[in-house]
PDBQT receptor file of N, H, CA, C and O in Angstrom, charges set to zero:
ATOM      1  N   MET A   1      73.389 174.671  -5.041  1.00  0.00    +0.000 N 
ATOM      2  CA  MET A   1      72.604 175.297  -3.984  1.00  0.00    +0.000 C 
ATOM      3  C   MET A   1      73.523 175.767  -2.870  1.00  0.00    +0.000 C 
ATOM      4  O   MET A   1      74.400 175.027  -2.425  1.00  0.00    +0.000 OA
ATOM      5  N   LYS A   2      73.320 176.988  -2.426  1.00  0.00    +0.000 N 
ATOM      6  H   LYS A   2      72.607 177.589  -2.788  1.00  0.00    +0.000 HD
ATOM      7  CA  LYS A   2      74.091 177.541  -1.313  1.00  0.00    +0.000 C 
ATOM      8  C   LYS A   2      73.462 177.106   0.001  1.00  0.00    +0.000 C 
ATOM      9  O   LYS A   2      72.238 177.074   0.129  1.00  0.00    +0.000 OA
ATOM     10  N   ASP A   3      74.285 176.777   0.961  1.00  0.00    +0.000 N 
ATOM     11  H   ASP A   3      75.280 176.803   0.857  1.00  0.00    +0.000 HD
ATOM     12  CA  ASP A   3      73.752 176.423   2.270  1.00  0.00    +0.000 C 
ATOM     13  C   ASP A   3      74.133 177.458   3.314  1.00  0.00    +0.000 C 
ATOM     14  O   ASP A   3      74.192 177.140   4.502  1.00  0.00    +0.000 OA
ATOM     15  N   TYR A   4      74.390 178.680   2.898  1.00  0.00    +0.000 N 
ATOM     16  H   TYR A   4      74.341 178.939   1.933  1.00  0.00    +0.000 HD
ATOM     17  CA  TYR A   4      74.729 179.769   3.802  1.00  0.00    +0.000 C 
ATOM     18  C   TYR A   4      74.422 181.100   3.124  1.00  0.00    +0.000 C 
ATOM     19  O   TYR A   4      74.223 181.165   1.911  1.00  0.00    +0.000 OA
ATOM     20  N   VAL A   5      74.389 182.140   3.915  1.00  0.00    +0.000 N 
ATOM     21  H   VAL A   5      74.551 182.087   4.900  1.00  0.00    +0.000 HD
ATOM     22  CA  VAL A   5      74.203 183.495   3.403  1.00  0.00    +0.000 C 
ATOM     23  C   VAL A   5      75.449 184.298   3.741  1.00  0.00    +0.000 C 
ATOM     24  O   VAL A   5      75.911 184.280   4.881  1.00  0.00    +0.000 OA
ATOM     25  N   ALA A   6      75.990 184.996   2.764  1.00  0.00    +0.000 N 
ATOM     26  H   ALA A   6      75.614 185.010   1.837  1.00  0.00    +0.000 HD
ATOM     27  CA  ALA A   6      77.176 185.821   2.993  1.00  0.00    +0.000 C 
ATOM     28  C   ALA A   6      76.917 187.226   2.472  1.00  0.00    +0.000 C 
ATOM     29  O   ALA A   6      76.317 187.405   1.412  1.00  0.00    +0.000 OA
ATOM     30  N   GLY A   7      77.369 188.207   3.214  1.00  0.00    +0.000 N 
ATOM     31  H   GLY A   7      77.857 188.062   4.075  1.00  0.00    +0.000 HD
ATOM     32  CA  GLY A   7      77.218 189.596   2.798  1.00  0.00    +0.000 C 
ATOM     33  C   GLY A   7      78.560 190.173   2.399  1.00  0.00    +0.000 C 
ATOM     34  O   GLY A   7      79.428 189.458   1.899  1.00  0.00    +0.000 OA
ATOM     35  N   VAL A   8      78.729 191.454   2.618  1.00  0.00    +0.000 N 
ATOM     36  H   VAL A   8      78.023 192.035   3.025  1.00  0.00    +0.000 HD
ATOM     37  CA  VAL A   8      79.951 192.131   2.212  1.00  0.00    +0.000 C 
ATOM     38  C   VAL A   8      81.052 192.056   3.269  1.00  0.00    +0.000 C 
ATOM     39  O   VAL A   8      82.191 192.434   2.994  1.00  0.00    +0.000 OA
ATOM     40  N   ALA A   9      80.734 191.580   4.460  1.00  0.00    +0.000 N 
ATOM     41  H   ALA A   9      79.809 191.274   4.683  1.00  0.00    +0.000 HD
ATOM     42  CA  ALA A   9      81.752 191.474   5.517  1.00  0.00    +0.000 C 
ATOM     43  C   ALA A   9      82.784 190.405   5.135  1.00  0.00    +0.000 C 
ATOM     44  O   ALA A   9      82.450 189.391   4.522  1.00  0.00    +0.000 OA
ATOM     45  N   THR A  10      84.029 190.652   5.506  1.00  0.00    +0.000 N 
ATOM     46  H   THR A  10      84.300 191.475   6.004  1.00  0.00    +0.000 HD
ATOM     47  CA  THR A  10      85.085 189.679   5.222  1.00  0.00    +0.000 C 
ATOM     48  C   THR A  10      85.931 189.454   6.469  1.00  0.00    +0.000 C 
ATOM     49  O   THR A  10      86.011 190.307   7.353  1.00  0.00    +0.000 OA
ATOM     50  N   TRP A  11      86.554 188.292   6.515  1.00  0.00    +0.000 N 
ATOM     51  H   TRP A  11      86.489 187.599   5.797  1.00  0.00    +0.000 HD
ATOM     52  CA  TRP A  11      87.486 187.989   7.610  1.00  0.00    +0.000 C 
ATOM     53  C   TRP A  11      88.759 188.773   7.411  1.00  0.00    +0.000 C 
ATOM     54  O   TRP A  11      89.168 189.034   6.280  1.00  0.00    +0.000 OA
ATOM     55  N   ARG A  12      89.381 189.145   8.498  1.00  0.00    +0.000 N 
ATOM     56  H   ARG A  12      89.049 188.933   9.417  1.00  0.00    +0.000 HD
ATOM     57  CA  ARG A  12      90.626 189.918   8.448  1.00  0.00    +0.000 C 
ATOM     58  C   ARG A  12      91.785 189.063   8.943  1.00  0.00    +0.000 C 
ATOM     59  O   ARG A  12      91.670 188.359   9.947  1.00  0.00    +0.000 OA
ATOM     60  N   ASP A  13      92.889 189.135   8.233  1.00  0.00    +0.000 N 
ATOM     61  H   ASP A  13      92.982 189.707   7.418  1.00  0.00    +0.000 HD
ATOM     62  CA  ASP A  13      94.090 188.388   8.592  1.00  0.00    +0.000 C 
ATOM     63  C   ASP A  13      94.821 189.158   9.692  1.00  0.00    +0.000 C 
ATOM     64  O   ASP A  13      95.187 190.314   9.483  1.00  0.00    +0.000 OA
ATOM     65  N   PRO A  14      95.042 188.550  10.854  1.00  0.00    +0.000 N 
ATOM     66  CA  PRO A  14      95.692 189.270  11.945  1.00  0.00    +0.000 C 
ATOM     67  C   PRO A  14      97.126 189.690  11.629  1.00  0.00    +0.000 C 
ATOM     68  O   PRO A  14      97.656 190.589  12.283  1.00  0.00    +0.000 OA
ATOM     69  N   ASN A  15      97.765 189.062  10.644  1.00  0.00    +0.000 N 
ATOM     70  H   ASN A  15      97.335 188.332  10.112  1.00  0.00    +0.000 HD
ATOM     71  CA  ASN A  15      99.118 189.456  10.241  1.00  0.00    +0.000 C 
ATOM     72  C   ASN A  15      99.110 190.717   9.382  1.00  0.00    +0.000 C 
ATOM     73  O   ASN A  15     100.109 191.432   9.304  1.00  0.00    +0.000 OA
ATOM     74  N   GLU A  16      97.977 190.983   8.741  1.00  0.00    +0.000 N 
ATOM     75  H   GLU A  16      97.166 190.402   8.805  1.00  0.00    +0.000 HD
ATOM     76  CA  GLU A  16      97.851 192.164   7.891  1.00  0.00    +0.000 C 
ATOM     77  C   GLU A  16      97.140 193.307   8.600  1.00  0.00    +0.000 C 
ATOM     78  O   GLU A  16      97.465 194.474   8.381  1.00  0.00    +0.000 OA
ATOM     79  N   GLU A  17      96.175 192.978   9.447  1.00  0.00    +0.000 N 
ATOM     80  H   GLU A  17      95.912 192.030   9.625  1.00  0.00    +0.000 HD
ATOM     81  CA  GLU A  17      95.408 193.985  10.181  1.00  0.00    +0.000 C 
ATOM     82  C   GLU A  17      95.270 193.500  11.618  1.00  0.00    +0.000 C 
ATOM     83  O   GLU A  17      94.496 192.588  11.908  1.00  0.00    +0.000 OA
ATOM     84  N   HIS A  18      96.029 194.118  12.509  1.00  0.00    +0.000 N 
ATOM     85  H   HIS A  18      96.658 194.859  12.274  1.00  0.00    +0.000 HD
ATOM     86  CA  HIS A  18      96.052 193.668  13.899  1.00  0.00    +0.000 C 
ATOM     87  C   HIS A  18      94.684 193.839  14.550  1.00  0.00    +0.000 C 
ATOM     88  O   HIS A  18      94.077 194.905  14.444  1.00  0.00    +0.000 OA
ATOM     89  N   PRO A  19      94.194 192.795  15.224  1.00  0.00    +0.000 N 
ATOM     90  CA  PRO A  19      92.904 192.912  15.897  1.00  0.00    +0.000 C 
ATOM     91  C   PRO A  19      93.019 193.775  17.154  1.00  0.00    +0.000 C 
ATOM     92  O   PRO A  19      94.066 193.799  17.799  1.00  0.00    +0.000 OA
ATOM     93  N   PRO A  20      91.946 194.481  17.497  1.00  0.00    +0.000 N 
ATOM     94  CA  PRO A  20      91.969 195.262  18.734  1.00  0.00    +0.000 C 
ATOM     95  C   PRO A  20      91.980 194.322  19.941  1.00  0.00    +0.000 C 
ATOM     96  O   PRO A  20      91.270 193.316  19.946  1.00  0.00    +0.000 OA
ATOM     97  N   LEU A  21      92.764 194.636  20.945  1.00  0.00    +0.000 N 
ATOM     98  H   LEU A  21      93.341 195.453  20.941  1.00  0.00    +0.000 HD
ATOM     99  CA  LEU A  21      92.852 193.787  22.130  1.00  0.00    +0.000 C 
ATOM    100  C   LEU A  21      91.788 194.183  23.146  1.00  0.00    +0.000 C 
ATOM    101  O   LEU A  21      91.446 195.359  23.272  1.00  0.00    +0.000 OA
ATOM    102  N   GLY A  22      91.267 193.195  23.868  1.00  0.00    +0.000 N 
ATOM    103  H   GLY A  22      91.545 192.240  23.765  1.00  0.00    +0.000 HD
ATOM    104  CA  GLY A  22      90.285 193.445  24.903  1.00  0.00    +0.000 C 
ATOM    105  C   GLY A  22      88.917 193.843  24.386  1.00  0.00    +0.000 C 
ATOM    106  O   GLY A  22      88.121 194.425  25.124  1.00  0.00    +0.000 OA
ATOM    107  N   THR A  23      88.632 193.538  23.133  1.00  0.00    +0.000 N 
ATOM    108  H   THR A  23      89.278 193.065  22.534  1.00  0.00    +0.000 HD
ATOM    109  CA  THR A  23      87.370 193.916  22.500  1.00  0.00    +0.000 C 
ATOM    110  C   THR A  23      86.694 192.674  21.931  1.00  0.00    +0.000 C 
ATOM    111  O   THR A  23      87.347 191.836  21.309  1.00  0.00    +0.000 OA
ATOM    112  N   ARG A  24      85.392 192.558  22.144  1.00  0.00    +0.000 N 
ATOM    113  H   ARG A  24      84.862 193.238  22.650  1.00  0.00    +0.000 HD
ATOM    114  CA  ARG A  24      84.659 191.427  21.572  1.00  0.00    +0.000 C 
ATOM    115  C   ARG A  24      84.614 191.538  20.060  1.00  0.00    +0.000 C 
ATOM    116  O   ARG A  24      84.430 192.625  19.512  1.00  0.00    +0.000 OA
ATOM    117  N   MET A  25      84.783 190.409  19.392  1.00  0.00    +0.000 N 
ATOM    118  H   MET A  25      84.933 189.527  19.837  1.00  0.00    +0.000 HD
ATOM    119  CA  MET A  25      84.773 190.354  17.935  1.00  0.00    +0.000 C 
ATOM    120  C   MET A  25      84.410 188.939  17.512  1.00  0.00    +0.000 C 
ATOM    121  O   MET A  25      84.266 188.051  18.352  1.00  0.00    +0.000 OA
ATOM    122  N   LEU A  26      84.264 188.733  16.221  1.00  0.00    +0.000 N 
ATOM    123  H   LEU A  26      84.381 189.455  15.538  1.00  0.00    +0.000 HD
ATOM    124  CA  LEU A  26      84.084 187.390  15.682  1.00  0.00    +0.000 C 
ATOM    125  C   LEU A  26      85.466 186.793  15.470  1.00  0.00    +0.000 C 
ATOM    126  O   LEU A  26      86.358 187.454  14.940  1.00  0.00    +0.000 OA
ATOM    127  N   LEU A  27      85.643 185.545  15.883  1.00  0.00    +0.000 N 
ATOM    128  H   LEU A  27      84.918 185.007  16.314  1.00  0.00    +0.000 HD
ATOM    129  CA  LEU A  27      86.912 184.840  15.711  1.00  0.00    +0.000 C 
ATOM    130  C   LEU A  27      86.667 183.585  14.886  1.00  0.00    +0.000 C 
ATOM    131  O   LEU A  27      85.659 182.904  15.072  1.00  0.00    +0.000 OA
ATOM    132  N   LEU A  28      87.571 183.283  13.990  1.00  0.00    +0.000 N 
ATOM    133  H   LEU A  28      88.391 183.837  13.839  1.00  0.00    +0.000 HD
ATOM    134  CA  LEU A  28      87.495 182.066  13.196  1.00  0.00    +0.000 C 
ATOM    135  C   LEU A  28      88.525 181.094  13.736  1.00  0.00    +0.000 C 
ATOM    136  O   LEU A  28      89.724 181.369  13.702  1.00  0.00    +0.000 OA
ATOM    137  N   ASN A  29      88.056 179.945  14.240  1.00  0.00    +0.000 N 
ATOM    138  H   ASN A  29      87.081 179.722  14.268  1.00  0.00    +0.000 HD
ATOM    139  CA  ASN A  29      89.010 178.985  14.818  1.00  0.00    +0.000 C 
ATOM    140  C   ASN A  29      89.613 178.092  13.730  1.00  0.00    +0.000 C 
ATOM    141  O   ASN A  29      89.137 178.118  12.595  1.00  0.00    +0.000 OA
ATOM    142  N   PRO A  30      90.633 177.311  14.039  1.00  0.00    +0.000 N 
ATOM    143  CA  PRO A  30      91.294 176.475  13.025  1.00  0.00    +0.000 C 
ATOM    144  C   PRO A  30      90.369 175.460  12.361  1.00  0.00    +0.000 C 
ATOM    145  O   PRO A  30      90.668 174.973  11.271  1.00  0.00    +0.000 OA
ATOM    146  N   GLY A  31      89.260 175.141  12.999  1.00  0.00    +0.000 N 
ATOM    147  H   GLY A  31      89.017 175.537  13.885  1.00  0.00    +0.000 HD
ATOM    148  CA  GLY A  31      88.285 174.219  12.405  1.00  0.00    +0.000 C 
ATOM    149  C   GLY A  31      87.291 174.910  11.496  1.00  0.00    +0.000 C 
ATOM    150  O   GLY A  31      86.420 174.256  10.923  1.00  0.00    +0.000 OA
ATOM    151  N   GLY A  32      87.406 176.239  11.353  1.00  0.00    +0.000 N 
ATOM    152  H   GLY A  32      88.113 176.770  11.819  1.00  0.00    +0.000 HD
ATOM    153  CA  GLY A  32      86.511 176.993  10.479  1.00  0.00    +0.000 C 
ATOM    154  C   GLY A  32      85.210 177.406  11.150  1.00  0.00    +0.000 C 
ATOM    155  O   GLY A  32      84.258 177.786  10.468  1.00  0.00    +0.000 OA
ATOM    156  N   VAL A  33      85.155 177.337  12.475  1.00  0.00    +0.000 N 
ATOM    157  H   VAL A  33      85.928 177.029  13.029  1.00  0.00    +0.000 HD
ATOM    158  CA  VAL A  33      83.949 177.703  13.217  1.00  0.00    +0.000 C 
ATOM    159  C   VAL A  33      84.084 179.124  13.749  1.00  0.00    +0.000 C 
ATOM    160  O   VAL A  33      85.123 179.494  14.294  1.00  0.00    +0.000 OA
ATOM    161  N   CYS A  34      83.040 179.906  13.589  1.00  0.00    +0.000 N 
ATOM    162  H   CYS A  34      82.195 179.605  13.146  1.00  0.00    +0.000 HD
ATOM    163  CA  CYS A  34      83.012 181.290  14.066  1.00  0.00    +0.000 C 
ATOM    164  C   CYS A  34      82.510 181.322  15.501  1.00  0.00    +0.000 C 
ATOM    165  O   CYS A  34      81.497 180.704  15.828  1.00  0.00    +0.000 OA
ATOM    166  N   ILE A  35      83.229 182.050  16.359  1.00  0.00    +0.000 N 
ATOM    167  H   ILE A  35      84.052 182.552  16.094  1.00  0.00    +0.000 HD
ATOM    168  CA  ILE A  35      82.792 182.254  17.730  1.00  0.00    +0.000 C 
ATOM    169  C   ILE A  35      82.939 183.730  18.078  1.00  0.00    +0.000 C 
ATOM    170  O   ILE A  35      83.641 184.469  17.388  1.00  0.00    +0.000 OA
ATOM    171  N   VAL A  36      82.279 184.152  19.141  1.00  0.00    +0.000 N 
ATOM    172  H   VAL A  36      81.709 183.551  19.701  1.00  0.00    +0.000 HD
ATOM    173  CA  VAL A  36      82.413 185.521  19.632  1.00  0.00    +0.000 C 
ATOM    174  C   VAL A  36      83.338 185.494  20.836  1.00  0.00    +0.000 C 
ATOM    175  O   VAL A  36      83.170 184.668  21.734  1.00  0.00    +0.000 OA
ATOM    176  N   GLY A  37      84.310 186.390  20.858  1.00  0.00    +0.000 N 
ATOM    177  H   GLY A  37      84.446 187.061  20.128  1.00  0.00    +0.000 HD
ATOM    178  CA  GLY A  37      85.228 186.453  21.986  1.00  0.00    +0.000 C 
ATOM    179  C   GLY A  37      86.230 187.570  21.793  1.00  0.00    +0.000 C 
ATOM    180  O   GLY A  37      86.105 188.382  20.876  1.00  0.00    +0.000 OA
ATOM    181  N   THR A  38      87.221 187.605  22.659  1.00  0.00    +0.000 N 
ATOM    182  H   THR A  38      87.323 186.946  23.404  1.00  0.00    +0.000 HD
ATOM    183  CA  THR A  38      88.316 188.565  22.511  1.00  0.00    +0.000 C 
ATOM    184  C   THR A  38      89.480 187.871  21.831  1.00  0.00    +0.000 C 
ATOM    185  O   THR A  38      89.565 186.643  21.850  1.00  0.00    +0.000 OA
ATOM    186  N   TRP A  39      90.359 188.624  21.242  1.00  0.00    +0.000 N 
ATOM    187  H   TRP A  39      90.290 189.621  21.226  1.00  0.00    +0.000 HD
ATOM    188  CA  TRP A  39      91.444 188.058  20.445  1.00  0.00    +0.000 C 
ATOM    189  C   TRP A  39      92.263 187.042  21.231  1.00  0.00    +0.000 C 
ATOM    190  O   TRP A  39      92.591 187.256  22.398  1.00  0.00    +0.000 OA
ATOM    191  N   ALA A  40      92.585 185.935  20.571  1.00  0.00    +0.000 N 
ATOM    192  H   ALA A  40      92.318 185.761  19.623  1.00  0.00    +0.000 HD
ATOM    193  CA  ALA A  40      93.445 184.899  21.123  1.00  0.00    +0.000 C 
ATOM    194  C   ALA A  40      94.356 184.407  19.999  1.00  0.00    +0.000 C 
ATOM    195  O   ALA A  40      93.953 184.387  18.836  1.00  0.00    +0.000 OA
ATOM    196  N   ASP A  41      95.571 184.014  20.340  1.00  0.00    +0.000 N 
ATOM    197  H   ASP A  41      95.899 184.030  21.285  1.00  0.00    +0.000 HD
ATOM    198  CA  ASP A  41      96.559 183.632  19.320  1.00  0.00    +0.000 C 
ATOM    199  C   ASP A  41      96.189 182.390  18.521  1.00  0.00    +0.000 C 
ATOM    200  O   ASP A  41      96.748 182.172  17.445  1.00  0.00    +0.000 OA
ATOM    201  N   TRP A  42      95.268 181.571  19.012  1.00  0.00    +0.000 N 
ATOM    202  H   TRP A  42      94.814 181.748  19.885  1.00  0.00    +0.000 HD
ATOM    203  CA  TRP A  42      94.859 180.380  18.262  1.00  0.00    +0.000 C 
ATOM    204  C   TRP A  42      93.951 180.723  17.084  1.00  0.00    +0.000 C 
ATOM    205  O   TRP A  42      93.778 179.905  16.180  1.00  0.00    +0.000 OA
ATOM    206  N   ALA A  43      93.366 181.930  17.085  1.00  0.00    +0.000 N 
ATOM    207  H   ALA A  43      93.507 182.594  17.819  1.00  0.00    +0.000 HD
ATOM    208  CA  ALA A  43      92.415 182.302  16.035  1.00  0.00    +0.000 C 
ATOM    209  C   ALA A  43      93.128 182.470  14.689  1.00  0.00    +0.000 C 
ATOM    210  O   ALA A  43      94.255 182.959  14.621  1.00  0.00    +0.000 OA
ATOM    211  N   VAL A  44      92.451 182.058  13.641  1.00  0.00    +0.000 N 
ATOM    212  H   VAL A  44      91.535 181.661  13.697  1.00  0.00    +0.000 HD
ATOM    213  CA  VAL A  44      92.994 182.141  12.285  1.00  0.00    +0.000 C 
ATOM    214  C   VAL A  44      92.698 183.508  11.670  1.00  0.00    +0.000 C 
ATOM    215  O   VAL A  44      93.518 184.053  10.931  1.00  0.00    +0.000 OA
ATOM    216  N   ALA A  45      91.526 184.056  11.977  1.00  0.00    +0.000 N 
ATOM    217  H   ALA A  45      90.859 183.613  12.577  1.00  0.00    +0.000 HD
ATOM    218  CA  ALA A  45      91.106 185.343  11.418  1.00  0.00    +0.000 C 
ATOM    219  C   ALA A  45      90.113 185.989  12.383  1.00  0.00    +0.000 C 
ATOM    220  O   ALA A  45      89.629 185.355  13.321  1.00  0.00    +0.000 OA
ATOM    221  N   TRP A  46      89.821 187.266  12.127  1.00  0.00    +0.000 N 
ATOM    222  H   TRP A  46      90.214 187.781  11.365  1.00  0.00    +0.000 HD
ATOM    223  CA  TRP A  46      88.869 187.989  12.966  1.00  0.00    +0.000 C 
ATOM    224  C   TRP A  46      88.027 188.912  12.107  1.00  0.00    +0.000 C 
ATOM    225  O   TRP A  46      88.384 189.228  10.972  1.00  0.00    +0.000 OA
ATOM    226  N   ALA A  47      86.888 189.346  12.673  1.00  0.00    +0.000 N 
ATOM    227  H   ALA A  47      86.598 189.089  13.595  1.00  0.00    +0.000 HD
ATOM    228  CA  ALA A  47      86.011 190.305  12.008  1.00  0.00    +0.000 C 
ATOM    229  C   ALA A  47      85.269 191.099  13.082  1.00  0.00    +0.000 C 
ATOM    230  O   ALA A  47      84.998 190.576  14.163  1.00  0.00    +0.000 OA
ATOM    231  N   PRO A  48      84.939 192.358  12.791  1.00  0.00    +0.000 N 
ATOM    232  CA  PRO A  48      84.165 193.135  13.756  1.00  0.00    +0.000 C 
ATOM    233  C   PRO A  48      82.765 192.543  13.907  1.00  0.00    +0.000 C 
ATOM    234  O   PRO A  48      82.250 191.904  12.989  1.00  0.00    +0.000 OA
ATOM    235  N   LEU A  49      82.161 192.757  15.063  1.00  0.00    +0.000 N 
ATOM    236  H   LEU A  49      82.579 193.276  15.809  1.00  0.00    +0.000 HD
ATOM    237  CA  LEU A  49      80.770 192.356  15.240  1.00  0.00    +0.000 C 
ATOM    238  C   LEU A  49      79.889 193.215  14.342  1.00  0.00    +0.000 C 
ATOM    239  O   LEU A  49      80.213 194.379  14.106  1.00  0.00    +0.000 OA
ATOM    240  N   PRO A  50      78.782 192.672  13.836  1.00  0.00    +0.000 N 
ATOM    241  CA  PRO A  50      77.887 193.499  13.023  1.00  0.00    +0.000 C 
ATOM    242  C   PRO A  50      77.222 194.573  13.874  1.00  0.00    +0.000 C 
ATOM    243  O   PRO A  50      77.000 194.389  15.070  1.00  0.00    +0.000 OA
ATOM    244  N   LYS A  51      76.912 195.684  13.242  1.00  0.00    +0.000 N 
ATOM    245  H   LYS A  51      77.093 195.833  12.270  1.00  0.00    +0.000 HD
ATOM    246  CA  LYS A  51      76.206 196.764  13.934  1.00  0.00    +0.000 C 
ATOM    247  C   LYS A  51      74.761 196.334  14.155  1.00  0.00    +0.000 C 
ATOM    248  O   LYS A  51      74.177 195.627  13.334  1.00  0.00    +0.000 OA
ATOM    249  N   LEU A  52      74.195 196.773  15.275  1.00  0.00    +0.000 N 
ATOM    250  H   LEU A  52      74.669 197.348  15.941  1.00  0.00    +0.000 HD
ATOM    251  CA  LEU A  52      72.822 196.438  15.621  1.00  0.00    +0.000 C 
ATOM    252  C   LEU A  52      71.966 197.698  15.484  1.00  0.00    +0.000 C 
ATOM    253  O   LEU A  52      72.060 198.607  16.309  1.00  0.00    +0.000 OA
ATOM    254  N   PRO A  53      71.120 197.753  14.428  1.00  0.00    +0.000 N 
ATOM    255  CA  PRO A  53      70.292 198.948  14.229  1.00  0.00    +0.000 C 
ATOM    256  C   PRO A  53      69.318 199.149  15.399  1.00  0.00    +0.000 C 
ATOM    257  O   PRO A  53      68.924 198.196  16.072  1.00  0.00    +0.000 OA
ATOM    258  N   GLU A  54      68.950 200.389  15.614  1.00  0.00    +0.000 N 
ATOM    259  H   GLU A  54      69.270 201.162  15.067  1.00  0.00    +0.000 HD
ATOM    260  CA  GLU A  54      68.076 200.735  16.738  1.00  0.00    +0.000 C 
ATOM    261  C   GLU A  54      66.751 199.979  16.695  1.00  0.00    +0.000 C 
ATOM    262  O   GLU A  54      66.255 199.553  17.737  1.00  0.00    +0.000 OA
ATOM    263  N   HIS A  55      66.168 199.804  15.501  1.00  0.00    +0.000 N 
ATOM    264  H   HIS A  55      66.571 200.151  14.654  1.00  0.00    +0.000 HD
ATOM    265  CA  HIS A  55      64.871 199.113  15.436  1.00  0.00    +0.000 C 
ATOM    266  C   HIS A  55      64.996 197.631  15.824  1.00  0.00    +0.000 C 
ATOM    267  O   HIS A  55      64.032 197.043  16.314  1.00  0.00    +0.000 OA
ATOM    268  N   ILE A  56      66.150 197.034  15.613  1.00  0.00    +0.000 N 
ATOM    269  H   ILE A  56      66.933 197.512  15.215  1.00  0.00    +0.000 HD
ATOM    270  CA  ILE A  56      66.367 195.649  16.046  1.00  0.00    +0.000 C 
ATOM    271  C   ILE A  56      66.558 195.622  17.567  1.00  0.00    +0.000 C 
ATOM    272  O   ILE A  56      66.057 194.722  18.242  1.00  0.00    +0.000 OA
ATOM    273  N   LYS A  57      67.283 196.611  18.103  1.00  0.00    +0.000 N 
ATOM    274  H   LYS A  57      67.690 197.342  17.555  1.00  0.00    +0.000 HD
ATOM    275  CA  LYS A  57      67.426 196.710  19.563  1.00  0.00    +0.000 C 
ATOM    276  C   LYS A  57      66.057 196.822  20.224  1.00  0.00    +0.000 C 
ATOM    277  O   LYS A  57      65.796 196.199  21.253  1.00  0.00    +0.000 OA
ATOM    278  N   ASP A  58      65.180 197.632  19.609  1.00  0.00    +0.000 N 
ATOM    279  H   ASP A  58      65.392 198.138  18.773  1.00  0.00    +0.000 HD
ATOM    280  CA  ASP A  58      63.830 197.795  20.149  1.00  0.00    +0.000 C 
ATOM    281  C   ASP A  58      63.078 196.467  20.159  1.00  0.00    +0.000 C 
ATOM    282  O   ASP A  58      62.376 196.161  21.122  1.00  0.00    +0.000 OA
ATOM    283  N   LYS A  59      63.220 195.680  19.099  1.00  0.00    +0.000 N 
ATOM    284  H   LYS A  59      63.790 195.929  18.316  1.00  0.00    +0.000 HD
ATOM    285  CA  LYS A  59      62.571 194.362  19.053  1.00  0.00    +0.000 C 
ATOM    286  C   LYS A  59      63.101 193.463  20.161  1.00  0.00    +0.000 C 
ATOM    287  O   LYS A  59      62.336 192.746  20.806  1.00  0.00    +0.000 OA
ATOM    288  N   LEU A  60      64.409 193.503  20.377  1.00  0.00    +0.000 N 
ATOM    289  H   LEU A  60      65.030 194.086  19.853  1.00  0.00    +0.000 HD
ATOM    290  CA  LEU A  60      65.006 192.675  21.421  1.00  0.00    +0.000 C 
ATOM    291  C   LEU A  60      64.525 193.076  22.808  1.00  0.00    +0.000 C 
ATOM    292  O   LEU A  60      64.405 192.233  23.697  1.00  0.00    +0.000 OA
ATOM    293  N   CYS A  61      64.251 194.355  22.992  1.00  0.00    +0.000 N 
ATOM    294  H   CYS A  61      64.349 195.040  22.270  1.00  0.00    +0.000 HD
ATOM    295  CA  CYS A  61      63.804 194.864  24.290  1.00  0.00    +0.000 C 
ATOM    296  C   CYS A  61      62.286 194.830  24.430  1.00  0.00    +0.000 C 
ATOM    297  O   CYS A  61      61.761 195.261  25.457  1.00  0.00    +0.000 OA
ATOM    298  N   GLY A  62      61.567 194.331  23.428  1.00  0.00    +0.000 N 
ATOM    299  H   GLY A  62      61.994 193.981  22.594  1.00  0.00    +0.000 HD
ATOM    300  CA  GLY A  62      60.115 194.252  23.493  1.00  0.00    +0.000 C 
ATOM    301  C   GLY A  62      59.421 195.571  23.288  1.00  0.00    +0.000 C 
ATOM    302  O   GLY A  62      58.284 195.744  23.728  1.00  0.00    +0.000 OA
ATOM    303  N   LYS A  63      60.078 196.513  22.628  1.00  0.00    +0.000 N 
ATOM    304  H   LYS A  63      61.002 196.372  22.271  1.00  0.00    +0.000 HD
ATOM    305  CA  LYS A  63      59.512 197.841  22.431  1.00  0.00    +0.000 C 
ATOM    306  C   LYS A  63      58.920 198.030  21.040  1.00  0.00    +0.000 C 
ATOM    307  O   LYS A  63      58.676 199.158  20.612  1.00  0.00    +0.000 OA
ATOM    308  N   GLN A  64      58.692 196.934  20.343  1.00  0.00    +0.000 N 
ATOM    309  H   GLN A  64      58.890 196.017  20.691  1.00  0.00    +0.000 HD
ATOM    310  CA  GLN A  64      58.171 197.026  18.982  1.00  0.00    +0.000 C 
ATOM    311  C   GLN A  64      56.770 197.645  19.000  1.00  0.00    +0.000 C 
ATOM    312  O   GLN A  64      55.916 197.246  19.791  1.00  0.00    +0.000 OA
ATOM    313  N   LYS A  65      56.549 198.614  18.126  1.00  0.00    +0.000 N 
ATOM    314  H   LYS A  65      57.243 198.938  17.484  1.00  0.00    +0.000 HD
ATOM    315  CA  LYS A  65      55.251 199.271  18.048  1.00  0.00    +0.000 C 
ATOM    316  C   LYS A  65      54.235 198.302  17.459  1.00  0.00    +0.000 C 
ATOM    317  O   LYS A  65      54.517 197.599  16.488  1.00  0.00    +0.000 OA
ATOM    318  N   LYS A  66      53.067 198.277  18.051  1.00  0.00    +0.000 N 
ATOM    319  H   LYS A  66      52.838 198.848  18.839  1.00  0.00    +0.000 HD
ATOM    320  CA  LYS A  66      51.989 197.430  17.527  1.00  0.00    +0.000 C 
ATOM    321  C   LYS A  66      51.158 198.258  16.577  1.00  0.00    +0.000 C 
ATOM    322  O   LYS A  66      50.803 199.397  16.877  1.00  0.00    +0.000 OA
ATOM    323  N   SER A  67      50.846 197.677  15.416  1.00  0.00    +0.000 N 
ATOM    324  H   SER A  67      51.135 196.752  15.172  1.00  0.00    +0.000 HD
ATOM    325  CA  SER A  67      50.040 198.404  14.437  1.00  0.00    +0.000 C 
ATOM    326  C   SER A  67      48.573 198.347  14.868  1.00  0.00    +0.000 C 
ATOM    327  O   SER A  67      48.111 197.362  15.445  1.00  0.00    +0.000 OA
ATOM    328  N   THR A  68      47.853 199.440  14.568  1.00  0.00    +0.000 N 
ATOM    329  H   THR A  68      48.228 200.240  14.099  1.00  0.00    +0.000 HD
ATOM    330  CA  THR A  68      46.453 199.507  14.962  1.00  0.00    +0.000 C 
ATOM    331  C   THR A  68      45.548 199.408  13.782  1.00  0.00    +0.000 C 
ATOM    332  O   THR A  68      44.327 199.448  13.935  1.00  0.00    +0.000 OA
TER     333      THR A  68
């Protein structure tokens, strides 16, 4: 049984693909925990933040259309 969901996104090795500086991203710490932040040398790997589709943004802002 899987206890997580994984998609096509993968972690990037900072030695192979330099992370952008001053930009929020997903960081993998040495304990294997994912956090959101800007690049720091303690991070083991990085990944871009997922894109947020417009319809999800609308839900977050309370603009969801009500069905009649």
